[in-house]
LUMLOGU-190912 format. One record per residue: z negated, y negated, x of N, C-alpha, C, O in turn. Coordinates in Angstrom, 2 decimals. Each point is the difference from the previous one (the first is absolute). Layout:
% residues N
      nc3      nc2      nc1     cac3     cac2     cac1      cc3      cc2      cc1      oc3      oc2      oc1
        Z        Y        X        Z        Y        X        Z        Y        X        Z        Y        X
...
***
This chain:
% residues 214
      nc3      nc2      nc1     cac3     cac2     cac1      cc3      cc2      cc1      oc3      oc2      oc1
    23.19    -7.95     7.95    -0.35    -0.42    -1.24     0.40    -1.43    -0.36    -0.23    -0.91     0.79
     0.83     0.69    -1.95     0.37    -1.24    -0.43    -1.18    -0.91    -0.20    -1.08     0.47    -0.35
     1.24    -1.81     0.58    -1.01    -0.95    -0.25    -0.66     0.09    -1.36    -1.21    -0.15    -0.14
     2.03     0.39    -0.84    -0.50     0.04    -1.42    -0.87     1.17    -0.12    -1.00    -0.10    -0.71
     1.25     1.24     1.34    -0.97     1.13    -0.04    -1.28    -0.29     0.72    -1.06     0.46    -0.42
     1.12    -1.22     1.53    -1.24    -0.26     0.71    -0.92    -0.99    -0.87    -1.23     0.06     0.06
     1.88    -0.95    -0.84    -0.72    -0.81    -0.93    -0.65     0.79    -1.08    -1.09    -0.31    -0.47
     1.82     1.38     0.06    -0.57     0.86    -1.10    -1.28     0.73     0.62    -1.06     0.12    -0.61
     1.29     0.34     1.87    -1.20     0.71     0.62    -1.16    -0.94     0.22    -1.14     0.45     0.02
     1.37    -1.72     0.16    -1.10    -0.97     0.18    -0.85    -0.14    -1.22    -1.13    -0.48     0.11
     1.64     0.90    -1.33    -0.74    -0.05    -1.17    -0.83     1.22    -0.25    -0.78     0.07    -0.96
     0.97     0.98     1.92    -0.72     1.27    -0.09    -1.41    -0.20     0.58    -0.12    -0.40     1.16
    -0.87     0.66    -1.87    -1.41    -0.19     0.55    -0.92     1.14    -0.53     0.16     0.48    -1.12
    -1.05    -0.11     1.91    -1.09     1.02    -0.33    -1.28    -0.78     0.08    -0.33    -0.64     1.00
    -0.37     0.72    -2.10    -1.39    -0.69    -0.08    -1.05     1.01    -0.18     0.10     0.83    -0.90
    -1.10    -0.84     1.70    -1.29     0.77    -0.11    -1.08    -0.94    -0.36     0.24    -1.20    -0.14
    -1.45     1.71    -0.02    -1.20    -0.89    -0.29    -0.12    -1.08     1.06    -0.36    -1.12    -0.35
     0.65     1.39     1.66    -0.16    -1.00     0.98     1.24    -0.43     0.79    -0.02    -1.01     0.69
     1.08     1.77    -0.79     1.14    -0.23     0.76     1.29    -0.32    -0.75     0.10     0.26    -1.20
     0.90    -0.82     1.90     1.30    -0.12    -0.53     0.97     0.38     1.20    -0.13    -0.47     1.12
     1.09     1.36    -1.48     1.02     0.32     1.00     1.39    -0.42    -0.42     0.47     0.31    -1.09
     0.13    -1.00     1.95     1.34    -0.54    -0.28     0.68    -0.41     1.29    -0.61     0.04     1.07
     1.98    -0.47    -1.20     0.69    -0.43     1.12    -0.53    -1.36     0.41    -0.21    -0.86    -0.86
    -0.01     0.64     2.13    -0.53    -1.38     0.45     1.09    -0.99     0.27     1.09     0.41     0.41
    -1.33    -1.67    -0.61     0.84    -1.09     0.32    -0.07    -0.18     1.55    -0.79     0.66     0.68
     1.63    -1.58    -0.15    -0.04    -0.24     1.41    -1.33    -0.62     0.45    -0.51     0.39     1.05
    -0.05    -1.28    -1.77    -1.27    -0.53     0.33    -1.13     1.03    -0.05    -0.93     0.01     0.81
     1.06     0.85    -1.81    -0.99     1.15    -0.03     0.16     0.99     1.13    -0.98     0.61     0.44
     2.22    -0.44     0.05     0.22     0.88     1.16    -0.74    -0.66     1.25    -0.58     0.70     0.83
     0.64    -2.07    -0.74    -0.66    -0.66     1.14    -1.57     0.24    -0.18    -0.71     0.23     0.98
     0.23    -0.30    -2.17    -1.42     0.22    -0.23    -0.41     1.50     0.27    -1.09     0.28     0.50
     1.96     0.59    -0.82    -0.19     1.43     0.29    -0.04     0.23     1.44    -0.84     0.76     0.46
     1.71    -1.37     0.28     0.06     0.12     1.49    -1.35    -0.49     0.63    -0.44     0.54     1.02
    -0.15    -1.47    -1.59    -1.25    -0.61     0.52    -1.16     1.05    -0.27    -0.96     0.11     0.76
     1.10     0.61    -1.84    -1.01     1.06    -0.33     0.12     1.09     1.10    -0.99     0.46     0.56
     2.18    -0.09    -0.30     0.14     1.04     1.07    -0.45    -0.52     1.38    -0.54     0.75     0.81
     0.77    -2.00    -0.55    -0.39    -0.62     1.25    -1.54     0.08     0.19    -0.48     0.22     1.11
    -0.25    -0.40    -2.16    -1.42    -0.03     0.07    -0.60     1.40     0.11    -1.18     0.17     0.27
     2.07     0.86    -0.49    -0.44     1.35     0.30     0.16     0.90    -1.25    -0.29    -0.35    -1.14
     0.79     1.55     1.48     0.05     0.95    -1.14    -0.75     1.26     0.33    -0.01     0.97    -0.76
    -0.66    -0.99     2.00    -0.90     1.02     0.43    -1.01    -0.55     0.98     0.17    -1.07     0.57
    -1.19     1.82    -0.39    -1.04    -0.42     1.00     0.76     0.08     1.43     0.79     0.90     0.28
    -1.13    -1.91     0.51     0.65    -0.03     1.42    -0.19     1.27     0.74     0.86     0.32     0.83
    -1.88     0.45    -1.04    -0.26     1.26     0.73     0.81     1.20    -0.48     0.10     1.03     0.67
     0.44    -1.22    -1.81     0.73     1.13    -0.55     1.45     0.12     0.51     0.59    -1.01     0.40
    -0.03     2.18    -0.41     1.44     0.15     0.43     0.84    -0.60    -1.11    -0.51    -0.27    -1.09
     1.73     0.06     1.34     1.00    -0.65    -0.94     0.46     1.05    -1.02     0.73     0.94     0.32
    -1.15    -1.12    -1.50     0.55     0.88    -1.06     1.22    -0.35    -0.64     0.67     0.86    -0.59
    -0.30    -2.17     0.67     1.16    -0.50    -0.67     1.17    -0.29     0.90    -0.08     0.24     1.21
     1.11    -0.73    -1.72     1.20    -0.44     0.83    -0.38    -0.94     1.13    -0.74    -0.95    -0.23
     1.22     1.18     1.45    -0.41    -0.82     1.09     0.38    -1.43    -0.15    -0.58    -0.84     0.69
     1.49     0.50    -1.53     0.41    -1.37    -0.24    -1.15    -0.81    -0.60    -0.05    -1.21     0.21
    -0.87     1.82    -0.94    -1.11    -0.66    -0.60    -1.15    -0.41     0.96    -0.98    -0.64    -0.40
     1.12     1.02     1.64    -0.99    -0.28     1.04     0.52    -1.08     1.02    -0.63    -0.19     1.04
     1.70    -0.47    -1.32     0.70    -0.86     0.94    -0.52    -1.50    -0.23    -1.01    -0.21    -0.69
     1.65    -0.69     1.22    -0.40    -1.44    -0.19     0.26    -0.43    -1.43     0.78     0.62    -0.71
    -1.47    -1.73     0.28     0.15    -0.47    -1.33     1.53    -0.34    -0.41     0.44     0.25    -1.13
     0.27    -0.79     2.07     1.42    -0.37    -0.29     0.85     1.30    -0.01     0.97     0.05    -0.77
    -1.25     0.95     1.53     0.72     1.26     0.04    -0.25     0.74    -1.33     0.91     0.57    -0.61
    -2.16    -0.60     0.21    -0.37     0.73    -1.29     0.74    -0.67    -1.11     0.59     0.69    -0.83
    -0.60    -2.01     0.76     0.65    -0.76    -1.15     1.50     0.43    -0.02     0.55     0.39    -1.03
     0.08    -0.47     2.25     1.38     0.30    -0.05     0.35     1.42    -0.34     0.94     0.27    -0.74
    -1.75     0.69     1.31     0.20     1.34    -0.39    -0.18     0.32    -1.52     0.78     0.75    -0.59
    -1.83    -1.34     0.00    -0.25     0.19    -1.43     1.15    -0.59    -0.85     0.50     0.62    -0.94
    -0.11    -1.84     1.34     1.17    -0.58    -0.81     1.20     0.84     0.11     0.64     0.29    -1.01
    -0.28     0.13     2.25     1.20     0.82     0.14    -0.09     1.40    -0.72     0.94     0.48    -0.63
    -2.18     0.13     0.79    -0.27     1.24    -0.69     0.33    -0.05    -1.55     0.73     0.82    -0.55
    -1.35    -1.85    -0.07     0.18    -0.15    -1.35     1.44    -0.36    -0.52     0.53     0.56    -0.97
     0.03    -1.53     1.71     1.39    -0.36    -0.34     1.01     1.17     0.19     0.90     0.25    -0.80
    -1.15     0.47     1.95     0.94     1.06     0.22     0.01     1.06    -1.06     1.04     0.51    -0.42
    -2.27    -0.19     0.00    -0.06     1.17    -1.02     0.55    -0.56    -1.36     0.50     0.80    -0.79
    -0.56    -2.12     0.47     0.56    -0.51    -1.17     1.58     0.05     0.12     0.72     0.36    -0.93
    -0.27    -0.74     2.09     1.49    -0.04     0.12     0.64     1.36     0.00     1.09     0.21    -0.53
    -1.82     0.71     1.15     0.64     1.43     0.21    -0.32     0.88    -1.16     0.41     1.16     0.00
    -1.11    -1.62    -0.97    -0.45     0.83    -1.15     1.15     0.64    -0.72     0.97    -0.70    -0.30
    -1.01     1.99     0.01     0.86     0.62    -1.11    -0.82     1.09    -0.56    -0.95     0.49     0.61
     1.37    -0.13    -1.81    -0.83     0.94    -0.76    -0.23     1.34     0.67    -0.91     0.72    -0.41
     1.72    -0.35     1.45    -0.24     1.30     0.62    -0.70    -0.16     1.35    -0.18     0.97     0.75
    -0.22    -2.26    -0.45    -0.75    -0.17     1.24    -0.63    -1.39    -0.02     0.65    -0.97     0.38
    -1.92     0.86    -0.83    -0.63    -1.28    -0.23    -1.45     0.02     0.56    -0.67     1.03     0.12
     0.24    -2.29     0.22    -1.38    -0.21     0.42    -0.52    -1.27    -0.62     0.57    -1.08     0.19
    -1.62     1.18    -0.92    -0.60    -1.18    -0.67    -1.24    -0.50     0.73    -1.06     0.63    -0.01
     1.23    -1.79     0.64    -1.19    -0.61     0.84    -0.80    -0.96    -0.92     0.36    -1.17    -0.14
    -1.40     1.67    -0.46    -0.80    -0.83    -0.87    -1.19    -0.60     0.83    -0.72     0.71     0.71
     0.56    -2.01    -0.84    -1.23    -0.60     0.57    -1.22     0.25    -1.02     0.17     0.01    -1.22
    -1.29     0.17     1.79    -1.21     0.25    -0.83    -0.84    -1.33    -0.04    -0.48    -0.49     1.03
     0.34    -0.04    -2.22    -0.68    -1.23    -0.23    -1.51     0.27    -0.65    -0.22     0.74    -0.96
    -0.65    -1.41     1.60    -1.44     0.03    -0.48    -0.50    -1.44    -0.04    -0.01    -0.76     0.96
    -0.42     0.48    -2.25    -0.48    -1.46    -0.24     1.06    -0.96     0.30    -0.28    -1.12     0.42
     1.55     1.51    -0.61     1.17    -0.86     0.16     0.53    -0.20     1.34     0.88    -0.83     0.22
    -1.46     1.65     0.77     0.47    -0.18     1.34     0.48     1.43     0.48    -0.58     1.01    -0.39
     1.61    -0.98     1.20     0.52     1.31     0.63    -1.03     0.57     0.93    -0.49    -0.74     0.86
     0.12     2.02    -0.96    -0.92     0.58     0.97     0.63     1.28     0.63    -0.64     0.63     0.84
     1.81    -0.26    -1.21     0.56     1.23     0.58     1.39     0.24    -0.52     0.60    -0.84    -0.67
    -0.09     2.03     1.01     1.33     0.40    -0.40     0.05     1.39    -0.34    -0.42     0.86     0.77
     0.96    -0.59    -2.00     0.17     1.39    -0.49     1.50     0.33    -0.13     0.70    -0.67    -0.76
    -0.20     1.63     1.43     1.43     0.39    -0.14     0.12     1.24    -0.79    -0.88     0.86    -0.03
     1.99    -0.78    -0.59     0.38     1.21    -0.81     1.44     0.24     0.34     0.80    -0.93     0.03
    -0.45     2.23     0.24     1.41     0.25     0.44     0.50     1.38    -0.52    -0.81     0.87    -0.33
     2.13    -0.69     0.26     0.49     1.22    -0.46     1.45     0.18     0.37     0.75    -0.98     0.06
    -0.34     2.18     0.18     1.40     0.32     0.12     0.34     1.04    -1.13    -0.75     0.93    -0.31
     1.98    -1.19    -0.26     0.50     0.80    -1.09    -1.02     0.14    -1.15    -0.16     1.08    -0.59
    -0.52    -2.21     0.29    -1.03     0.12    -1.01     0.53     0.51    -1.38    -0.67     0.80    -0.65
     1.83    -1.27     0.23     0.48     0.49    -1.34     0.00     1.54    -0.03    -0.14     0.57    -1.08
     0.31     0.15     2.28     0.04     1.42    -0.04    -1.35     0.57     0.32    -0.43     0.90    -0.72
    -0.26    -1.33     1.73    -1.24     0.62     0.49    -1.24    -0.44    -0.76    -0.98     0.73    -0.11
     1.05    -1.94    -0.39    -1.21    -0.62    -0.61    -1.25     0.15     0.84    -1.10     0.25    -0.50
     1.29    -0.40     1.83    -1.09    -0.07     1.00     0.13    -1.32     0.65     1.09    -0.56     0.12
    -2.34     0.01     0.34    -0.06    -1.24     0.70    -1.08    -0.04     1.04    -1.04     0.64    -0.17
     1.22    -1.31     1.16    -1.06    -0.24     1.11    -0.56    -1.38    -0.13     0.59    -0.88    -0.63
    -1.72     0.70     1.24    -0.69    -1.27    -0.06    -0.88    -0.17     1.29    -0.45     0.95     0.63
     0.27    -2.25    -0.31    -0.90    -0.25     1.15    -0.62    -1.40    -0.25     0.60    -0.80    -0.73
    -1.70     0.49     1.27    -0.61    -1.26    -0.23    -0.90    -0.43     1.21    -0.37     0.80     0.86
     0.05    -2.18    -0.88    -1.10    -0.48     0.85    -0.55    -1.15    -0.69     0.67    -0.66    -0.78
    -1.97     0.39     1.08    -0.65    -1.25    -0.54    -0.83    -0.57     1.14    -0.42     0.76     0.88
     0.16    -2.04    -0.87    -0.69    -0.74     0.91    -1.43     0.56     0.19    -0.62     0.42    -0.98
     0.09    -0.42     2.25    -1.23     0.51     0.31    -1.08    -0.61    -0.88    -0.89     0.71    -0.48
     0.97    -2.02     0.26    -1.03    -0.80    -0.75    -0.09     0.54    -1.46    -1.00    -0.27    -0.67
     1.98     1.00     0.19     0.00     0.49    -1.35    -0.25     1.49    -0.17     0.07     0.56    -1.10
    -0.35     0.06     2.23    -0.21     1.44    -0.01    -1.42     0.29    -0.35    -0.86    -0.86     0.16
     0.55     2.16    -0.67    -1.34     0.27    -0.29    -0.43    -0.32    -1.42    -1.15     0.24    -0.37
     2.09    -0.80    -0.46    -0.29    -0.47    -1.34     0.71     0.90    -1.04    -0.10    -0.29    -1.20
     0.77     1.29     1.57     0.78     0.80    -0.93     1.35    -0.56    -0.32     0.67     0.54    -0.87
    -0.24    -1.56     1.51     1.32    -0.65    -0.22     1.17     0.86     0.50     1.10    -0.05    -0.55
    -1.38     0.83     1.61     1.02     0.87     0.42     0.32     1.09    -1.03     1.17     0.29    -0.27
    -2.17     0.28    -0.30     0.17     1.05    -1.07     0.65    -0.65    -1.15     0.87     0.63    -0.61
    -1.18    -1.83     0.23     0.57    -0.69    -1.13     1.50    -0.23     0.22     0.83     0.16    -0.90
    -0.54    -0.55     2.14     1.41    -0.30     0.42     0.79     1.21    -0.12     1.10    -0.09    -0.56
    -1.53     1.27     1.01     0.77     1.27    -0.09     0.13     0.37    -1.48     1.11     0.32    -0.44
    -2.18    -0.36    -0.32     0.02     0.31    -1.34     1.03    -0.86    -0.82     0.61     0.48    -0.95
    -0.46    -1.72     1.34     1.03    -0.89    -0.62     1.42     0.57     0.18     0.75     0.20    -0.96
    -0.44     0.05     2.21     1.35     0.49     0.30     0.23     1.42    -0.59     1.12     0.29    -0.43
    -2.07     0.53     0.40     0.10     1.31    -0.66     0.29    -0.19    -1.49     0.80     0.75    -0.55
    -1.38    -1.66    -0.06     0.17    -0.34    -1.42     1.49    -0.30    -0.21     0.63     0.49    -0.94
    -0.10    -1.32     1.86     1.47    -0.34    -0.17     0.81     1.24     0.16     0.89     0.28    -0.80
    -1.19     0.46     1.81     0.81     1.31     0.15    -0.09     0.91    -1.12     1.00     0.36    -0.62
    -2.21     0.03     0.34    -0.16     1.09    -1.00     0.23    -0.46    -1.40     0.77     0.62    -0.73
    -1.42    -1.71     0.31     0.00    -0.47    -1.40     1.18    -0.94    -0.25     0.52    -0.09    -1.11
    -0.11    -0.60     2.15     1.15    -0.90    -0.24     1.34     0.60     0.22     0.96    -0.28    -0.72
    -0.90     1.12     1.74     1.34     0.55     0.41     0.10     1.50    -0.30     1.02     0.63     0.25
    -2.09    -0.11    -0.77     0.06     1.45    -0.34     0.21     0.95     1.16     0.73     0.99    -0.11
    -1.36    -1.30     1.21     0.11     0.78     1.22    -0.62     1.42    -0.12    -0.84     0.28    -0.86
     1.32     0.61     1.78    -0.50     1.34     0.01    -1.12     0.20     1.02    -0.93     0.78    -0.20
     1.07    -1.56     1.34    -0.97     0.20     1.14    -0.03    -1.25     0.87     1.00    -0.70     0.16
    -2.17     0.46     0.40    -0.18    -1.13     0.94    -0.41     0.55     1.33    -0.61     1.07     0.10
     0.98    -1.86     0.99    -0.37     0.45     1.33    -0.63    -1.15     0.82     0.38    -1.16    -0.09
    -1.41     1.60     0.94    -0.56    -0.93     0.82    -0.41     0.72     1.30    -0.14     1.22    -0.01
    -0.06    -1.93     1.12    -0.44     0.58     1.21    -0.87    -0.89     0.85    -0.06    -1.21    -0.22
    -0.59     1.78     1.17    -0.95    -0.79     0.78    -0.26     0.81     1.33     0.10     1.22     0.03
    -0.41    -1.97     1.03    -0.45     0.66     1.22    -1.32     0.77    -0.26    -0.80    -0.39    -0.85
     0.60     1.42     1.56    -1.15     0.92    -0.22    -1.31    -0.74     0.19    -1.00     0.39    -0.61
     0.94    -1.49     1.44    -1.24    -0.68     0.19    -0.15    -1.20    -1.02    -0.99    -0.74     0.05
     1.93     0.58    -0.90    -0.08    -1.15    -0.91    -0.78     0.55    -1.28     0.57     0.22    -1.06
    -1.89    -0.02     1.27    -0.82     0.62    -1.02    -0.06    -0.82    -1.31    -0.07     0.58    -1.09
     0.08    -1.83     1.18    -0.11    -0.82    -1.21     1.17     0.22    -0.96    -0.20     0.18    -1.20
     1.45    -0.18     1.76     1.12     0.25    -0.79     0.07     1.41    -0.55     0.36     0.22    -1.15
    -0.71     0.71     1.99    -0.03     1.33    -0.45    -1.00     0.31    -1.14     0.25     0.82    -0.89
    -1.41    -1.52     0.97    -1.00     0.07    -1.13     0.56    -0.57    -1.32    -0.22     0.55    -1.08
     0.98    -1.70     1.19     0.54    -0.51    -1.26     1.06     0.93    -0.57     0.05     0.17    -1.22
     0.77     0.45     2.02     0.94     0.99    -0.52    -0.75     1.20    -0.68     0.41     0.45    -1.08
    -1.42     0.03     1.67    -0.66     1.13    -0.56    -0.64    -0.41    -1.33     0.03     0.75    -0.98
    -0.62    -1.93     0.95    -0.68    -0.47    -1.24     1.03    -0.14    -1.12    -0.33     0.22    -1.17
     1.58    -0.59     1.49     0.97    -0.17    -1.02     0.79     1.32    -0.40     0.90    -0.01    -0.84
    -1.28     1.10     1.48     0.60     1.23    -0.45     1.06     0.59     0.88     0.56     1.06    -0.30
    -0.27    -1.77     1.43     1.08     0.45     0.95    -0.53     1.36     0.62    -1.20     0.25     0.13
     2.14     0.53     0.21    -0.24     1.34     0.56     0.82     0.15     1.33     1.03    -0.66     0.15
    -1.46     1.47     0.75     0.60     0.09     1.29     1.55     0.47    -0.11     0.33     0.91    -0.77
     0.54    -1.54     1.53     1.46     0.31    -0.01     0.53     0.18     1.41     1.18    -0.27     0.25
    -2.03     0.74     0.72     0.42     0.27     1.31    -0.53    -1.01     0.99    -0.45    -1.08    -0.38
     0.50     1.42     1.62    -0.48    -0.93     1.12     0.92     0.29     1.16     0.44     1.12     0.25
    -0.17    -2.28     0.50     0.95     0.09     1.11    -0.56    -0.72     1.22    -0.64    -1.04    -0.12
     0.88     1.60     1.25    -0.31    -0.65     1.28     0.94    -1.13     0.23     1.21     0.25    -0.01
    -1.63    -1.44     0.20     0.72    -1.15     0.35    -0.54    -0.83     1.09    -1.16     0.17     0.38
     1.94    -1.07     0.17    -0.49    -0.80     1.20    -0.50    -1.30    -0.55     0.60    -0.60    -0.88
    -1.72     0.18     1.41    -0.60    -1.39    -0.37    -0.54    -0.54     1.34    -0.91     0.57     0.59
     1.52    -1.70    -0.13    -0.47    -0.60     1.22    -0.07     1.00     1.14    -0.95    -0.05     0.78
     1.97     1.01    -0.64     0.01     0.89     1.05    -0.89     1.24    -0.13    -0.10     0.82     0.91
    -0.50    -0.73    -2.05    -0.88     1.22    -0.19     0.48     0.77    -1.24     0.51    -0.57    -0.96
    -0.71     1.92     1.01     0.35     0.81    -1.14    -1.09     0.03    -1.00    -1.15     0.25     0.34
     1.50    -0.51    -1.59    -0.97    -0.03    -1.14     0.69     0.48    -1.26     1.20    -0.20    -0.20
    -1.98     0.83    -0.64     0.59     0.63    -1.23     0.16    -1.10    -1.10    -0.90    -0.80    -0.28
     2.02     0.86    -0.28     0.24    -0.87    -1.23    -0.10     0.90    -1.14     0.78     0.95    -0.10
    -1.77    -1.22    -0.86    -0.19     0.79    -1.16     0.77    -0.53    -1.12    -0.02    -1.19    -0.28
     0.71     2.09    -0.37     0.79    -0.41    -1.22    -0.77     0.56    -1.22    -0.66     1.04     0.03
     0.80    -1.87    -1.15    -0.68     0.38    -1.22     1.00    -0.21    -1.16     0.94    -0.79     0.10
    -1.17     1.48    -1.13     0.90    -0.16    -1.23    -0.94     0.01    -1.22    -1.10     0.57    -0.01
     1.65    -1.28    -1.04    -0.69    -0.03    -1.23     0.99     0.41    -1.14     0.87    -0.75    -0.43
    -1.09     2.02    -0.01     0.92     0.43    -1.09    -0.42    -0.74    -1.37    -1.14    -0.42    -0.21
     2.12     0.32    -0.61    -0.21    -0.76    -1.27    -1.25     0.58    -0.79    -0.74    -0.74    -0.65
     0.56     2.11     0.74    -1.11     0.48    -0.86    -1.35    -0.33     0.58    -1.02     0.18    -0.67
     0.98    -0.68     1.94    -1.30    -0.38     0.62    -0.26    -1.51    -0.27    -1.09    -0.50     0.31
     2.05    -0.19    -0.86    -0.11    -1.43    -0.15    -0.86    -0.37    -1.31     0.32     0.40    -1.12
    -1.34    -1.14     1.35    -0.82    -0.55    -1.17     0.10    -1.51    -0.01    -0.62    -0.65     0.85
     1.36     0.06    -1.76     0.19    -1.48     0.02    -1.37    -0.65    -0.33    -0.70     0.35    -0.96
     0.37    -1.34     1.84    -1.19    -0.77    -0.22     0.23    -0.92    -1.21     1.13    -0.30    -0.40
    -2.25    -0.11    -0.14     0.08    -1.02    -1.11     0.32    -1.34     0.54    -0.23    -0.29     1.17
     0.77    -0.56    -2.04     0.25    -1.41     0.22     0.89    -0.29     1.21    -0.29    -0.86     0.83
     1.37     1.60    -0.77     1.12    -0.34     0.98     1.22    -0.14    -0.82     0.45     0.96    -0.63
     0.11    -2.17     0.62     1.14    -0.34    -0.73     1.21    -0.33     0.84    -0.14    -0.55     1.09
     1.33     0.87    -1.59     1.18    -0.23     0.67     0.85    -1.04    -0.81     0.27     0.24    -1.18
     0.11    -1.28     1.74     0.86    -1.09    -0.70     1.39    -0.02     0.54     0.19     0.13     1.21
     0.77    -0.29    -2.05     1.34    -0.18     0.38     0.77     1.19     0.47     0.98    -0.13     0.74
    -1.40     1.32    -1.17     0.54     1.29     0.46     1.35     0.25    -0.66     0.96     0.33     0.70
    -0.87    -0.47    -1.97     1.21     0.47    -0.74     1.23    -0.53     0.56     1.01     0.71     0.04
    -1.02    -1.97     0.43     1.23    -0.59     0.62     0.34     0.61     1.39     1.11    -0.17     0.49
    -2.05     0.85     0.09     0.21     0.46     1.32     0.34     1.43     0.06     0.31     0.46     1.10
    -0.32     0.33    -2.18     0.12     1.38    -0.01     1.43     0.45     0.69     0.08     0.97     0.76
     0.89    -1.67    -1.06     1.31     0.40     0.55     0.03    -0.24     1.53     0.71     0.69     0.74
    -1.47    -1.66    -0.30    -0.04    -0.30     1.43    -0.64     1.08     0.74     0.37     0.23     1.15
    -1.36     0.50    -1.73    -0.62     1.14     0.61     0.84     1.29    -0.26    -0.33     1.06     0.55
     1.37    -1.13    -1.35     0.80     1.15    -0.23    -0.60     0.84    -1.07     0.17     1.22     0.03
    -0.86    -1.77    -0.97    -0.57     0.77    -1.11     0.04    -0.88    -1.19    -0.03    -1.22     0.14
     0.11     1.81    -1.37    -0.06    -0.71    -1.21    -1.17     0.40    -0.85    -0.08    -0.38    -1.17
    -0.86     1.18     1.77    -1.21     0.48    -0.74    -1.09     0.25     1.01    -1.10     0.41    -0.38
***
């Protein structure tokens, strides 16, 4: 992606009653890494997220910075991933990604997210997913959304069910040397109910970047 397009994407923001989702600056990536370092799960729980989020503070910061920069540089309308930081009371508390292949044809997109442990249990995870679904369905006119979670990640599975996701298969996969089912979920457009008070700013200038003009 050209630098000019990245700057256009920096003006894209999703605002909910409590949150703002947008691309983070370098300083905000550092702050986001600190959130991950302080914990994204209870220590007794298995790792539900990418293993890079459980490493040392410096390793997490480097990984996050490379993750975000790589997806910006490699972006094209047929294969893109949008790494939005989640801001609460002006501070980053997590990461919400949205990704798609051949979106102009399929109009389907996947998403994944995490928020810091200190901010869980307040409905912010649900609000985060609602925000990115609003961008997909109402902003980009998507046909279907996809999410997945390990079978023992009951909190994430409850959020999906609450938002209208339905089962889309399950697969045996390896996690830390153990076989565990990965549950896939999908949300058809007809199941989507847009929440009130979610606004998207700066979208019109971004439509061609996503491979759509409507």
